[in-house]
C-alpha positions as CSV (number, residue, x, y, z in Angstrom):
1,M,-46.1,0.4,-2.8
2,A,-42.5,0.9,-4.1
3,D,-40.2,-1.2,-5.1
4,K,-37.3,-1.9,-2.7
5,F,-33.8,-3.3,-3.1
6,R,-31.1,-4.0,-0.2
7,L,-27.7,-4.5,-1.4
8,T,-25.0,-5.9,1.3
9,L,-21.6,-4.4,0.5
10,A,-18.8,-6.5,1.8
11,Q,-15.5,-4.1,1.8
12,L,-13.2,-7.0,2.7
13,N,-9.2,-7.9,2.8
14,P,-8.7,-11.2,0.8
15,T,-5.2,-12.8,0.8
16,V,-3.8,-13.4,-2.3
17,G,-3.5,-17.2,-3.4
18,A,-5.7,-18.2,-0.1
19,I,-8.5,-19.2,-2.2
20,A,-10.3,-21.5,0.5
21,E,-9.9,-18.4,2.9
22,N,-11.1,-16.0,0.9
23,I,-14.3,-18.0,-0.4
24,A,-14.9,-18.4,3.5
25,K,-14.9,-14.6,4.0
26,A,-17.4,-14.4,1.3
27,R,-19.7,-17.0,2.6
28,A,-19.7,-15.3,6.0
29,A,-20.5,-12.0,4.3
30,W,-23.2,-13.7,2.5
31,E,-24.8,-15.4,5.8
32,E,-24.6,-11.7,7.0
33,G,-26.5,-10.2,4.1
34,R,-29.0,-13.1,4.1
35,A,-29.5,-12.5,7.9
36,A,-30.4,-8.9,7.3
37,G,-32.7,-9.6,4.2
38,A,-30.2,-8.5,1.3
39,D,-31.5,-9.2,-1.9
40,M,-27.9,-9.1,-3.2
41,V,-24.6,-9.3,-1.3
42,A,-21.5,-7.8,-3.2
43,L,-17.7,-8.3,-3.0
44,P,-14.9,-6.6,-4.6
45,E,-12.9,-7.4,-7.7
46,M,-10.8,-10.8,-8.0
47,F,-11.9,-11.6,-4.2
48,V,-11.7,-15.2,-4.9
49,T,-7.7,-14.9,-5.7
50,G,-6.9,-11.6,-3.7
51,Y,-5.3,-9.0,-5.9
52,Q,-2.9,-8.1,-7.5
53,T,-2.1,-11.5,-8.2
54,Q,0.5,-10.6,-11.0
55,D,1.6,-13.7,-13.2
56,L,0.2,-16.1,-10.4
57,V,-3.0,-16.0,-12.0
58,R,-1.6,-17.1,-15.6
59,R,-0.7,-20.5,-14.1
60,P,-3.5,-22.9,-15.3
61,A,-3.8,-24.9,-11.9
62,F,-4.3,-21.6,-10.1
63,H,-7.1,-20.3,-12.1
64,H,-8.6,-23.3,-12.5
65,D,-8.7,-24.0,-8.7
66,A,-10.1,-20.5,-8.3
67,M,-12.9,-21.2,-11.0
68,R,-13.9,-24.3,-9.3
69,A,-14.2,-22.5,-5.9
70,V,-16.7,-20.3,-7.4
71,E,-18.5,-22.8,-9.2
72,A,-18.7,-24.6,-5.6
73,L,-19.6,-21.7,-3.7
74,A,-22.7,-20.9,-6.0
75,V,-24.1,-24.6,-5.2
76,E,-23.4,-24.0,-1.5
77,I,-25.3,-20.4,-1.3
78,K,-28.2,-21.3,-3.5
79,D,-30.9,-20.7,-0.7
80,G,-30.5,-16.8,-0.3
81,P,-29.5,-13.8,-2.1
82,A,-27.7,-13.0,-5.1
83,L,-23.7,-12.8,-4.5
84,G,-21.4,-10.8,-6.5
85,I,-17.6,-12.0,-6.5
86,G,-14.7,-11.3,-8.5
87,G,-12.2,-13.6,-9.9
88,P,-10.4,-15.1,-12.8
89,W,-12.2,-16.8,-15.8
90,A,-10.7,-19.0,-18.7
91,G,-12.2,-19.8,-21.8
92,G,-10.4,-21.5,-24.7
93,D,-7.0,-19.9,-25.2
94,K,-8.0,-16.6,-23.1
95,L,-8.1,-15.4,-19.4
96,F,-10.4,-13.0,-18.1
97,N,-10.8,-10.7,-15.2
98,A,-14.4,-11.7,-14.5
99,Y,-17.0,-10.6,-11.8
100,F,-19.7,-13.2,-11.4
101,I,-23.1,-13.4,-10.3
102,L,-24.3,-16.5,-8.2
103,K,-28.1,-17.4,-7.6
104,D,-30.3,-20.2,-7.5
105,G,-27.2,-22.7,-7.3
106,R,-25.2,-21.5,-10.3
107,I,-23.7,-18.9,-12.0
108,E,-26.0,-16.7,-13.2
109,A,-24.2,-13.9,-15.2
110,T,-20.7,-13.2,-15.8
111,M,-19.2,-10.0,-16.6
112,L,-15.5,-9.5,-18.3
113,K,-13.3,-6.3,-17.8
114,H,-13.5,-4.7,-21.0
115,H,-10.7,-2.2,-20.3
116,L,-7.5,-3.2,-18.9
117,P,-4.9,-0.9,-16.9
118,N,-1.7,-1.1,-17.9
119,E,-0.1,1.9,-16.0
120,D,1.8,2.7,-12.8
121,V,1.1,-0.6,-10.6
122,F,-0.7,-2.2,-13.4
123,D,0.1,-4.9,-15.9
124,E,-3.3,-6.1,-17.0
125,V,-2.9,-6.2,-20.5
126,R,0.0,-8.6,-20.0
127,I,-2.0,-10.8,-17.7
128,F,-5.6,-10.9,-19.2
129,D,-7.7,-10.6,-22.1
130,A,-9.9,-7.7,-22.7
131,G,-13.4,-9.1,-22.6
132,P,-16.8,-7.7,-24.7
133,I,-18.8,-5.1,-22.9
134,S,-21.1,-7.3,-20.9
135,G,-24.9,-6.1,-20.5
136,P,-26.9,-5.7,-17.3
137,Y,-28.5,-8.4,-15.5
138,R,-31.5,-8.7,-13.2
139,I,-31.9,-9.2,-9.8
140,G,-35.5,-9.4,-8.6
141,P,-37.0,-6.1,-9.5
142,L,-33.7,-4.4,-10.2
143,R,-31.4,-4.2,-13.7
144,L,-27.7,-4.1,-12.8
145,G,-24.9,-3.0,-14.8
146,T,-21.4,-3.7,-13.7
147,P,-18.3,-2.0,-15.2
148,V,-15.4,-4.0,-13.5
149,C,-13.0,-1.4,-12.1
150,E,-11.2,0.3,-15.0
151,D,-14.2,0.0,-17.1
152,A,-15.9,2.7,-15.1
153,W,-13.1,5.0,-15.8
154,H,-14.0,5.1,-19.4
155,E,-17.3,6.4,-20.9
156,D,-18.1,3.7,-23.2
157,V,-19.0,0.9,-20.8
158,A,-21.3,2.7,-18.7
159,E,-22.8,4.3,-21.6
160,T,-23.7,1.1,-23.2
161,L,-25.1,-0.6,-20.1
162,G,-27.4,2.7,-19.8
163,E,-28.7,2.2,-23.1
164,T,-29.1,-1.4,-22.8
165,G,-31.4,-1.3,-19.7
166,A,-29.2,-0.8,-16.5
167,E,-30.8,1.0,-13.4
168,I,-28.0,1.2,-11.2
169,L,-24.3,1.1,-11.9
170,F,-22.6,-1.4,-9.5
171,V,-18.7,-1.1,-9.7
172,P,-16.4,-3.6,-7.9
173,N,-13.1,-2.7,-7.9
174,G,-9.3,-3.3,-6.6
175,S,-8.0,0.3,-6.6
176,P,-4.8,0.8,-4.6
177,Y,-4.2,3.8,-2.4
178,R,-2.1,6.8,-3.1
179,R,-2.2,10.1,-1.6
180,R,-5.8,12.0,-2.4
181,K,-6.8,8.9,-4.6
182,I,-10.2,9.0,-3.0
183,D,-10.4,12.4,-4.9
184,L,-9.7,11.5,-8.3
185,R,-11.9,8.4,-8.1
186,M,-14.8,10.6,-6.8
187,Q,-14.4,12.6,-10.0
188,H,-14.6,10.0,-12.5
189,M,-17.4,8.0,-10.8
190,V,-19.4,11.6,-10.4
191,A,-18.9,11.7,-14.4
192,R,-20.3,8.4,-14.8
193,V,-23.5,9.2,-12.9
194,V,-23.9,12.7,-14.7
195,E,-23.5,10.9,-18.2
196,T,-25.9,8.3,-17.7
197,G,-28.0,9.7,-15.4
198,L,-28.1,6.4,-13.0
199,P,-26.9,5.8,-9.4
200,L,-23.9,4.2,-9.0
201,I,-22.1,2.3,-6.2
202,Y,-18.4,2.3,-5.9
203,L,-17.0,-1.1,-3.9
204,N,-13.5,-1.2,-3.3
205,T,-10.8,-3.9,-1.5
206,V,-9.0,-3.0,1.5
207,G,-5.8,-4.4,2.9
208,G,-2.3,-4.7,2.0
209,Q,-0.6,-6.9,-0.9
210,D,3.4,-6.6,-1.0
211,D,4.3,-2.6,-1.4
212,Q,0.3,-1.9,-2.3
213,V,-2.6,-1.0,0.2
214,F,-6.1,-1.2,-1.0
215,D,-8.0,1.6,1.1
216,G,-11.2,0.7,0.8
217,A,-13.2,4.2,1.3
218,S,-16.2,2.5,-0.8
219,F,-19.2,5.3,-1.7
220,A,-22.7,5.4,-3.3
221,L,-23.8,8.2,-5.6
222,N,-27.3,9.3,-6.5
223,P,-28.0,11.1,-9.8
224,G,-26.5,14.9,-9.9
225,G,-23.5,13.2,-7.9
226,K,-25.2,13.3,-4.4
227,L,-23.2,11.3,-2.0
228,M,-25.3,8.6,-0.2
229,M,-22.8,6.4,1.5
230,Q,-19.3,6.4,2.2
231,L,-17.4,3.5,4.0
232,P,-14.3,4.3,6.2
233,P,-10.9,3.6,4.6
234,M,-8.1,1.1,5.3
235,V,-10.4,-1.1,7.4
236,E,-12.8,-4.1,6.7
237,A,-16.5,-3.0,6.5
238,I,-19.9,-4.6,5.9
239,T,-23.0,-2.3,5.3
240,H,-26.5,-2.6,4.1
241,L,-27.5,-0.2,1.4
242,D,-31.1,0.4,1.0
243,M,-32.7,1.6,-2.4
244,E,-36.2,2.7,-3.7
245,R,-37.7,2.9,-7.0
246,G,-39.6,6.0,-7.5
247,E,-41.1,8.1,-10.5
248,E,-37.7,9.0,-11.5
249,G,-35.9,5.4,-10.9
250,W,-34.1,3.9,-8.5
251,R,-32.7,6.0,-5.6
252,F,-30.2,5.2,-2.8
253,L,-31.5,5.9,0.7
254,P,-29.0,7.2,3.0
255,G,-26.6,5.1,4.3
256,E,-23.6,4.9,6.2
257,M,-21.4,8.1,6.1
258,A,-17.7,7.4,7.7
259,P,-15.4,10.3,7.6
260,Q,-12.6,10.7,5.5
261,P,-8.9,11.3,7.5
262,D,-6.6,13.7,5.8
263,D,-3.6,13.0,4.0
264,W,-1.4,13.0,7.4
265,E,-3.6,10.1,8.8
266,Q,-4.3,8.1,5.7
267,D,-0.6,8.0,5.0
268,Y,0.2,6.6,8.6
269,H,-2.7,4.4,8.5
270,A,-1.3,3.0,5.1
271,M,1.9,2.2,6.5
272,V,0.5,0.4,9.5
273,L,-2.0,-1.5,7.3
274,S,0.7,-2.5,4.9
275,L,3.2,-3.7,7.3
276,R,0.7,-5.7,9.7
277,D,-1.0,-7.6,6.3
278,Y,2.6,-8.0,4.9
279,L,3.6,-9.9,8.2
280,R,0.1,-11.7,8.7
281,K,0.0,-12.9,5.3
282,S,3.4,-13.7,5.1
283,G,3.4,-15.6,8.6
284,F,5.1,-13.8,10.8
285,T,4.1,-12.4,14.0
286,K,6.9,-10.4,15.4
287,V,9.6,-8.0,14.0
288,L,13.1,-6.4,15.1
289,L,14.6,-3.2,14.1
290,G,18.0,-1.2,14.6
291,L,16.9,1.5,16.8
292,S,19.4,4.2,16.4
293,G,18.3,7.4,18.5
294,G,17.2,8.9,15.0
295,I,14.1,9.9,13.7
296,D,13.6,7.3,11.1
297,S,14.0,4.2,13.1
298,A,12.1,6.1,15.8
299,L,9.0,6.1,13.0
300,V,9.4,2.6,12.1
301,A,9.0,1.4,15.4
302,A,5.7,3.5,16.2
303,I,4.5,2.1,12.7
304,A,5.7,-1.6,14.0
305,A,4.1,-1.4,17.6
306,D,0.7,0.2,15.9
307,A,0.6,-2.7,13.0
308,I,1.1,-5.9,15.4
309,G,1.7,-4.3,19.2
310,A,4.5,-2.9,21.1
311,A,5.4,-6.4,22.8
312,N,6.1,-8.1,19.5
313,V,8.8,-5.3,18.0
314,R,12.1,-5.9,19.3
315,C,14.5,-2.8,19.4
316,V,18.1,-3.3,19.1
317,M,20.8,-0.4,19.8
318,M,24.0,-1.0,18.3
319,P,26.5,1.8,19.6
320,S,30.0,2.4,18.5
321,E,32.4,5.1,19.6
322,Y,30.8,7.3,17.4
323,T,27.5,7.2,18.9
324,S,26.6,10.0,21.1
325,A,25.1,9.9,24.7
326,H,21.9,11.7,23.1
327,S,21.3,8.8,21.0
328,L,21.7,6.0,23.5
329,E,19.2,8.2,25.5
330,D,16.9,8.6,22.8
331,A,17.0,5.4,21.7
332,E,16.1,3.9,25.2
333,A,13.4,6.6,25.5
334,V,11.6,5.6,22.2
335,A,11.4,1.9,23.2
336,K,10.6,2.8,26.7
337,A,7.6,5.1,25.4
338,L,6.3,2.3,22.7
339,G,6.6,-0.5,25.4
340,C,9.2,-2.5,23.2
341,P,11.9,-5.1,24.5
342,Y,15.1,-3.4,23.9
343,D,18.7,-4.8,23.7
344,T,22.2,-3.0,23.3
345,V,24.6,-5.0,21.6
346,P,27.9,-2.8,20.9
347,I,29.6,-3.4,17.4
348,E,33.0,-2.2,18.3
349,G,34.5,-5.5,18.7
350,P,33.1,-7.1,15.6
351,R,34.1,-4.0,13.7
352,D,37.7,-4.4,14.9
353,A,37.9,-8.0,14.0
354,V,37.0,-7.1,10.4
355,E,39.3,-4.2,10.3
356,A,42.2,-5.9,11.7
357,A,41.2,-8.8,8.9
358,L,41.3,-6.2,6.0
359,A,44.4,-4.3,7.6
360,P,47.1,-6.0,5.2
361,L,45.0,-5.0,2.2
362,F,44.1,-1.5,3.3
363,A,47.5,-0.5,4.5
364,G,48.6,2.7,3.1
365,T,45.1,3.9,2.3
366,K,43.3,6.8,4.0
367,P,40.0,5.8,6.3
368,G,36.8,6.5,4.4
369,I,33.8,5.1,3.2
370,A,34.5,1.6,3.2
371,E,35.4,1.8,6.9
372,E,32.2,3.7,7.7
373,N,30.2,1.0,6.0
374,I,31.6,-1.9,7.9
375,Q,30.1,-0.5,10.8
376,S,26.5,-0.2,8.9
377,R,27.2,-4.1,7.6
378,M,28.2,-5.2,11.3
379,R,24.7,-4.0,12.3
380,G,23.0,-5.4,9.5
381,L,24.9,-9.1,10.2
382,I,23.9,-8.8,14.1
383,L,20.4,-7.9,13.2
384,M,20.0,-10.8,10.9
385,A,21.5,-13.1,13.3
386,I,19.0,-12.3,15.8
387,S,16.2,-12.7,13.2
388,N,17.2,-15.8,12.2
389,K,17.4,-17.1,15.8
390,F,14.3,-15.8,17.1
391,G,12.2,-15.8,14.1
392,G,11.0,-11.8,13.8
393,M,11.4,-10.2,10.5
394,L,13.8,-7.4,10.1
395,L,12.7,-3.9,9.2
396,T,14.5,-1.5,7.0
397,T,14.2,2.1,7.8
398,G,15.5,4.2,5.0
399,N,13.1,6.9,4.0
400,K,12.4,7.9,0.2
401,S,15.0,10.8,0.3
402,E,17.9,8.4,1.4
403,V,16.4,5.4,-0.7
404,A,16.4,8.0,-4.1
405,V,20.1,9.2,-3.4
406,G,21.6,6.1,-2.2
407,Y,22.4,7.4,1.4
408,C,22.1,3.9,2.8
409,T,24.6,0.9,2.8
410,I,23.4,-2.1,0.9
411,Y,23.8,-5.3,2.9
412,G,23.7,-3.0,5.9
413,D,21.0,-0.7,7.0
414,M,19.1,-1.9,3.9
415,A,19.3,-5.8,5.0
416,G,15.7,-6.5,6.0
417,G,12.3,-7.6,4.8
418,Y,10.3,-4.6,4.5
419,N,10.4,-0.7,4.7
420,P,7.4,1.2,5.9
421,L,9.0,4.5,5.2
422,K,9.9,3.3,1.3
423,D,8.0,6.2,0.0
424,L,7.8,8.8,2.4
425,Y,10.5,11.8,1.8
426,K,12.6,13.0,5.1
427,T,10.5,16.1,5.5
428,R,7.4,13.9,5.6
429,V,9.1,11.9,8.2
430,F,9.4,14.9,10.6
431,E,5.9,15.9,10.5
432,T,4.3,12.0,10.7
433,C,6.2,11.9,13.7
434,R,4.3,14.9,15.1
435,W,1.4,13.6,13.8
436,R,1.6,10.4,15.5
437,N,2.3,12.1,18.9
438,R,-0.5,14.1,18.8
439,N,-2.9,11.4,17.6
440,H,-4.4,8.0,18.4
441,R,-6.9,5.8,16.7
442,N,-8.6,2.8,17.5
443,W,-6.5,1.0,14.6
444,M,-3.4,1.3,16.6
445,M,-2.1,-1.6,18.5
446,G,0.8,1.1,20.1
447,P,0.0,3.4,23.1
448,A,-1.2,6.9,23.0
449,G,0.7,10.0,23.8
450,E,4.1,11.2,23.2
451,V,5.8,7.8,21.6
452,I,8.7,10.1,20.0
453,P,10.4,12.4,22.3
454,P,10.8,15.8,20.6
455,R,14.6,15.6,21.0
456,V,14.4,12.9,18.4
457,I,12.3,15.1,15.9
458,D,14.7,18.0,16.4
459,K,17.9,17.1,16.5
460,P,20.2,17.3,13.1
461,P,20.1,13.8,11.3
462,T,23.2,12.2,11.6
463,A,24.5,8.2,10.6
464,E,27.1,8.4,13.4
465,L,29.6,6.5,11.3
466,R,32.5,9.3,12.1
467,A,33.3,11.9,14.3
468,N,30.6,14.8,14.1
469,Q,28.6,13.5,11.3
470,K,25.8,15.2,9.8
471,D,23.5,13.9,6.8
472,E,23.9,17.4,5.3
473,D,28.0,16.8,4.9
474,S,27.1,14.6,1.8
475,L,23.7,16.0,1.0
476,P,21.8,19.3,0.3
477,P,19.7,20.1,3.4
478,Y,16.3,17.8,3.7
479,E,14.1,20.6,2.4
480,V,16.0,21.5,-0.7
481,L,17.1,17.8,-1.6
482,D,13.1,16.9,-1.2
483,A,12.1,19.6,-3.4
484,I,14.6,18.6,-6.0
485,L,13.7,15.0,-5.9
486,E,9.7,15.7,-6.2
487,R,10.3,17.5,-9.1
488,L,13.0,14.8,-10.5
489,I,10.8,12.1,-9.7
490,E,7.2,12.4,-9.2
491,G,7.2,15.5,-11.5
492,E,9.8,13.8,-14.1
493,Q,11.2,17.8,-14.5
494,S,14.2,18.3,-16.6
495,V,17.2,19.8,-14.9
496,A,16.6,23.2,-16.6
497,E,12.9,23.5,-15.4
498,I,13.8,22.9,-11.8
499,V,16.7,25.2,-12.3
500,A,14.2,27.4,-13.5
501,A,12.2,27.0,-10.3
502,G,14.9,28.8,-8.4
503,F,17.5,25.8,-7.7
504,D,21.3,25.8,-8.1
505,R,22.2,23.8,-11.0
506,A,25.4,22.1,-9.5
507,T,23.2,21.0,-6.8
508,V,20.4,19.5,-9.1
509,K,22.8,17.9,-11.3
510,K,24.6,16.4,-8.3
511,V,21.0,15.2,-6.9
512,E,20.1,13.8,-10.4
513,H,23.5,11.9,-10.2
514,L,23.1,10.1,-7.1
515,V,19.5,9.2,-8.1
516,F,20.9,7.4,-11.2
517,I,23.6,6.0,-9.5
518,S,22.0,4.5,-7.0
519,E,19.4,2.3,-9.1
520,H,21.1,-0.8,-8.5
521,K,20.6,-0.3,-4.6
522,R,16.7,0.3,-5.3
523,F,16.7,-3.1,-7.2
524,Q,17.7,-4.9,-4.2
525,A,15.9,-2.8,-1.7
526,A,13.0,-4.1,0.5
527,P,9.5,-3.8,-0.8
528,G,7.7,-0.9,1.3
529,T,4.4,0.8,1.5
530,R,3.3,2.9,-1.8
531,L,1.9,6.1,-1.0
532,T,2.6,8.1,-4.1
533,T,2.3,7.7,-7.9
534,M,6.1,7.4,-8.4
535,A,6.9,4.7,-5.8
536,F,10.1,2.8,-6.5
537,W,9.2,-0.5,-7.9
538,L,6.4,-0.8,-10.0
539,D,5.6,2.9,-10.6
540,R,9.0,4.0,-11.5
541,R,11.0,1.6,-13.4
542,Y,14.4,2.4,-14.9
543,P,17.4,0.6,-16.2
544,I,19.9,-0.3,-13.6
545,V,22.7,0.7,-16.1
546,N,22.0,4.0,-17.7
547,R,24.5,6.3,-19.2
548,W,22.2,8.8,-20.2
549,R,22.2,12.3,-18.3
550,D,19.9,15.2,-18.8
551,Q,22.2,18.3,-20.2
552,S,19.4,20.8,-20.4
């Protein structure tokens, strides 16, 4: 009779710092695996502490709490399957990103992460010490090798494990989402399978942490790169993966095969999940936002309704004499379609009071941006007062195009605790609204159907801070602006390269100038969902004061 092995994979959502809560989730997964006859239950990288911990894990009291929790868990689960779980491990003056195998009441094996990622959102060279390449370990009839996350993106760890007797590669991960990341992961893992000839399991964490979203989408590959199991993205899942040993070695039997959605759905789900977890893990149950009748605030309202339910999303319209009848109608229509509570608070009185107070100082000057921004800051003040009074977190609504060029008012429409659209360009905002109107999924808590009226999507964007104002009065058309921004920011192209691609040099230089002088605004901006490899904050870190300009 062939050797068999059952591995329970727990693609779960930990909370950074909630050690007892994370341990309880791990114990529940272990019990589910034990009931299913598993030989081993596995959780992702750094599950005990949550991920990423950043400098918190360097605090001795914190990582010692986590280590004691792992040791105590090992004793609690001595009668049943082995458990794999990630957490920190300190020895002497060194601190490691470790993966523990708990069995028979003790820590049976400890794998230390060897390659520490030090790019885009990762600073692990700053936080951890690099461990030696750990050897394989045995559970029942099977010898497993565990490259921890980044270790599997390099040839040497997997190669060493194969040469020292590993029969499968099990890779625990904390890999954050960005558009089309699953394709890149698959390419690297197929390479490891081809190089070693071994089956491979890729187990990823899921859930939001600050700006990052860990998207799960765990999978298993047989030799040759054949996909045998794929878990859904963005949701918690526990699955039991069976394998058998035949003449050619261990092979996975067919497992769960969840479909992987397209980019539009993945981005939208990421924004919903990141907001939901940011609120839940921070202790908030309600939000509010300024609903202007424009497309950005309408999309944020839809995301919030899908994240926590429409009844918990308070929408506030704050009209002035520049607010069109269409905007008033459209804002109310969005709130009604979503089922959100809706209030109207006019700003003319507060604005007039501020202008009257400033009149002696402003005497003899022409009205301009200062007066326009008073309106935006009045709205920010009103929204923050409502937030303080009733306890909901204020959401900001600026898209990546606006955040990039500073087309937003600091201490005004930038006020708030989280911004789901921070990494979504304006041209993608339009299509995302259309996608949401056409689609509804079981993870959405908001209603199905057309929740953003077509007129909101189709009308020319405007801040409505002066008569007949349009965004294109101050900016290039968004199709042009976004194309330039993607080349400047994501592509890091020079001005000369962008001009060679067909763009007007004066326009490119204007956009470059706006991006550089707006760094101070982004430094003070609310965090928001990361969707690309050049999200503002950890991906793209520029000095606030910078006199350099590209003269090419």
